[in-house]
N, C-alpha and C positions, 0 to 999 in steps of 0.2 A: 451463422447469425450472430450479431454482436449487439451488446447493450452499451458498450463503451469502446471508443476507437482512439488510439494514440495518434497525435499529430504534434510535430515539433513546435509549431507556432504556439499552440495552446498549452503544452505541458512540459517542454524542455526546461531543465534547470541548468543546462550547459555543462553538466558533469556527466560524461558518457556512462560511467558505471551506474549512477543513480537513475539516469534516463533509461538504461537497459533494465534495471530492476523495476521501475515504474511500468515499463512495457510488459514485463513478465506478470506483474500484478493485474494489469488490464486483461491480459490473455486468460489468467485464472478466473477473473470475474466473469469473463465471457464463457468460459467452460462451465461454471456454475449456472449461469443463465441458461445455457443450452440444455444442461441436465434437468433443470427445473421445468423448462418448456417441454422437454421430451418425456416428462414423467418418469425419469430414471429412478432406480431403486434407492431406498434409504441408505444402503451400504455405499453406493456410488456417491450420493450427496455427502455422506459423512467423510469419505475420503477426499472429496474436492474441498470441503470446508476445512478439514484438517490441513491440507496442503496449502490453501490460501492463507490461513492464519499462521502457519509455520513460515511461509515466505515473508509475510508481513512483519513477523517478529524479527527475522534476520535483517530485513530492509531497515526497520527502525533502529536496530543495533548498529548497523553500518552508518546510517545517517547521523545518529547521536554520537558515535565515536568520532566521525569527522568533525562534528561541531565542537567537541571537546579538544581534539588535537589542534584544530585550526583557530581556537579561541573565539568561537562565534558567541556574541553576547546574548543572542536569543535562545541559547540552548535550553535553559531551565523551563521557560514557558512552552517551548516546542515539545520537550519531553513530557510535560504534563498532558498536552494534547494527545500525544501518542499513547500514553498510559490510559487515558480516558477512553480512547477508541478501542484499545485492546480489551479493556474491562467490559465494555458494552458487547463487543464481539464474542467474548468468552461466555457471557450470559446467554446470548442467542444460541451459541453452539451447544451449551448445556441444555437449554430448552429443547433444541432439536433432538439431542441424544436421549431425552426423556420422552420422546414420542410426539412432540409438537412440530409437525412438518411445516407449518406456517412460519416457524422461526427461521427456516432456511431462506424463505422468500424475504422475510424482514431483514435478515443478515445481508442478502444480496442487495436489497434496496439501500440499506444503510451504507455499506462499504462503497457502493457505486457513487452515491452522492458525496459521501465523506471524502473519498480519494480525489475526485475531480476538484472539489473545493479546496482541499488541503494542499494539493500541489500548486494550484494557482495562487492561493493566498499566502500560505506559510512556507512551502518549500522554495518557491521562487525568491522569497525574501533572503535566503542564505546564499543564493547563487553568486552574486557579485562578491560577497565576502570570501567564499571558498576560492573563487578564481583569482582573487587578489593575493592569496597567501602563498603562491608558489610559482615557479617558472611555467611558462605556457605548456600545456599538455600534461602537467603533473597529475591532474585528477581526471584525465580522460578515461583511464582504465585502471581501477584500483585493485580489484581482485578477480 
């Protein structure tokens, strides 16, 4: 069962590594959704939330590094958006860890809506710049 489904037309930024990372995030969001729907244990939910936030932090670091390396002018505002997202997610994670199970559902709803909108509106904005900065294929697989 899925709450979010990857498709190239809607979500590709035309940089293979970043597309791959976005797909991993979609899969982890779906894992959390399935665990919540299945009434999985708090320990399972905690592990899934921690994994999702860890993956998101790594993804943001990779994306922001590429922005700096490739001289993307939209780096600073993009980083602010990332920082705000992580701050909100950390607050929800902390509420969950303090016993508020509803915070896990709120986290899922937030990251689902946020990621879909963010890729379409903000990440796709850097795509052309990234691809213009190197020979064809340079950014197809970064790490």
